[in-house]
C-alpha positions in Angstrom: 4.3 2.8 9.4 5.4 3.1 6.0 9.0 4.2 5.8 10.1 7.4 4.8 10.2 8.1 1.4 13.6 10.1 0.7 14.1 13.2 -0.1 17.0 12.7 -2.7 17.7 9.9 -5.3 21.3 9.1 -3.9 19.3 8.2 -0.5 17.4 5.3 -2.1 19.5 2.3 -1.2 19.9 3.4 2.5 15.7 3.4 3.1 15.8 0.2 0.7 17.9 -1.2 3.5 16.1 0.2 6.3 13.1 -0.9 4.4 14.5 -4.9 4.3 15.3 -4.5 8.2 12.1 -3.7 9.1 11.2 -7.8 7.9 7.7 -6.0 6.4 7.0 -6.5 2.7 4.9 -3.5 2.8 7.8 -1.1 3.9 9.4 -2.1 0.5 6.6 -2.0 -1.6 5.6 1.4 0.2 9.4 3.0 -2.1 7.4 2.1 -5.6 4.9 3.8 -7.0 1.2 2.1 -6.9 2.2 0.6 -10.5 5.6 0.0 -10.2 7.5 -3.4 -11.4 10.2 -5.6 -9.3 12.3 -7.9 -11.2 14.7 -10.2 -8.8 17.7 -12.1 -9.0 16.0 -14.8 -10.4 13.8 -13.1 -13.0 10.3 -12.9 -11.3 8.9 -10.1 -12.1 6.1 -8.6 -10.3 4.0 -5.4 -11.2 2.1 -3.2 -8.5 2.5 -3.0 -4.9 0.6 -5.7 -3.9 2.6 -8.0 -6.5 5.7 -6.1 -4.7 4.5 -6.9 -1.2 3.9 -10.5 -1.3 6.9 -12.4 -2.0 9.3 -9.7 -0.1 7.0 -10.5 2.7 7.8 -13.8 2.8 11.1 -14.2 1.9 11.7 -11.5 4.5 10.1 -13.7 7.1 11.4 -16.8 6.5 14.7 -17.6 4.3 16.1 -13.7 4.7 14.5 -13.4 8.5 17.9 -13.3 9.8 19.4 -11.2 7.0 21.3 -7.9 6.6 21.1 -5.8 3.7 24.0 -3.2 3.3 24.1 -0.9 1.0 27.9 -0.4 -0.4 29.0 1.7 -4.1 26.4 3.6 -5.1 25.5 5.7 -8.6 22.7 8.2 -9.5 22.0 9.7 -12.8 19.4 12.1 -13.2 17.5 11.8 -16.3 15.9 15.4 -15.6 14.7 17.4 -12.3 11.8 14.4 -11.7 13.6 10.9 -12.8 16.9 9.6 -12.0 18.4 6.1 -12.5 20.3 4.6 -9.2 22.3 1.9 -9.0 23.2 0.2 -5.8 25.8 -2.9 -4.7 24.5 -4.7 -2.0 26.0 -6.8 0.4 23.5 -9.4 2.1 24.3 -11.6 4.7 22.7 -14.3 7.0 20.5 -15.9 4.6 19.6 -19.3 5.2 19.7 -21.8 3.0 17.4 -24.8 2.0 19.4 -27.3 4.7 18.7 -24.6 7.3 22.2 -23.9 7.6 23.4 -20.1 7.1 24.5 -19.0 3.3 27.6 -17.0 2.7 27.6 -13.3 1.7 26.5 -12.4 -1.2 26.6 -9.3 -3.8 23.5 -7.8 -6.1 23.3 -4.9 -7.7 20.0 -3.0 -7.9 18.8 -1.1 -10.2 15.9 1.7 -9.4 14.2 4.0 -11.8 13.1 6.8 -9.7 10.3 9.4 -10.2 9.8 12.4 -8.0 6.7 12.9 -6.4 4.9 15.5 -3.4 6.7 13.0 -0.8 10.0 12.1 -2.5 11.3 9.8 -4.6 9.4 6.3 -5.6 10.8 3.8 -7.7 8.9 3.4 -10.6 11.1 -0.1 -11.4 13.7 -1.9 -9.6 15.9 -4.7 -11.3 18.0 -6.9 -9.1 20.9 -8.9 -10.2 23.3 -11.4 -8.4 27.3 -10.5 -9.1 29.1 -13.3 -9.8 32.9 -12.5 -9.8 35.3 -13.8 -12.3 32.3 -14.9 -14.7 30.9 -13.4 -17.9 27.8 -15.1 -18.5 25.2 -17.8 -17.8 24.7 -21.3 -20.2 21.9 -23.8 -19.6 23.8 -27.1 -20.0 21.1 -28.8 -18.3 20.8 -26.6 -15.1 21.8 -22.6 -15.5 25.6 -22.0 -14.9 27.9 -19.0 -14.7 30.9 -19.4 -16.7 33.8 -17.5 -17.9 35.1 -17.9 -21.6 37.9 -15.8 -20.8 39.6 -18.3 -19.1 39.2 -21.0 -21.7 41.3 -18.8 -24.2 43.5 -17.9 -21.7 44.7 -21.3 -21.3 44.7 -22.9 -24.3 47.8 -22.7 -26.0 48.2 -21.1 -29.4 50.8 -22.3 -32.0 53.1 -20.2 -33.7 53.1 -22.5 -36.5 50.4 -25.2 -37.0 50.8 -29.1 -35.6 51.9 -31.8 -39.0 47.7 -33.3 -38.2 46.6 -29.9 -38.6 49.0 -29.0 -41.9 47.8 -32.1 -43.3 44.0 -31.2 -42.6 44.7 -27.6 -44.0 46.3 -29.1 -47.1 43.0 -31.6 -47.5 40.2 -28.9 -47.0 42.0 -26.3 -49.0 41.6 -26.5 -52.9 45.1 -26.9 -54.4 46.9 -23.6 -55.9 50.6 -23.2 -56.9 52.7 -23.1 -54.1 53.9 -19.2 -53.0 57.6 -19.2 -52.0 58.5 -17.4 -48.7 60.7 -14.5 -49.7 63.8 -13.4 -47.6 64.3 -17.1 -47.0 67.3 -18.8 -48.8 65.7 -21.4 -49.9 62.7 -20.1 -50.8 60.7 -22.6 -49.1 57.2 -23.0 -50.4 54.6 -21.4 -47.8 52.3 -24.4 -46.2 49.4 -22.0 -46.2 49.5 -21.3 -50.1 
């Protein structure tokens, strides 16, 4: 039996979580239009209900078989009377790791673009993104890794004045110019950046 189709867009995340708990990929796919697409957290892109059903069915019966998917913060934006964008931060717990042990919980943000039909609201597209706290982007340095450039900037000391070595390099690389004098200094010292 298919999961009930939500009658309001903001109810879609709860319907998705119920379909997840059924452990049936077809229950998840039933929430989508026939020609819908779904992009998962690693960028796999499935088009059509059958293509959405198969990988979800496999995952829900293997490494996601003991998981709980809990909706958290939900934001809904209507795009007219028959279309809406719904974002939801989900928490997933109970995933089985490759070693067979239980992995720690993780959060994802699922974005659904919904369309109202005769039965209720179905997704025409969805995209799932892993939440990586404290990171800004990913870098491919032989393997995809989440990174934070802000920490590097925050920990790097910014000198008020260039070091003697830096001054020497600046003098070597900058074209020779007549030195400007520092105004207001009693000895009117030459400015090192002239």
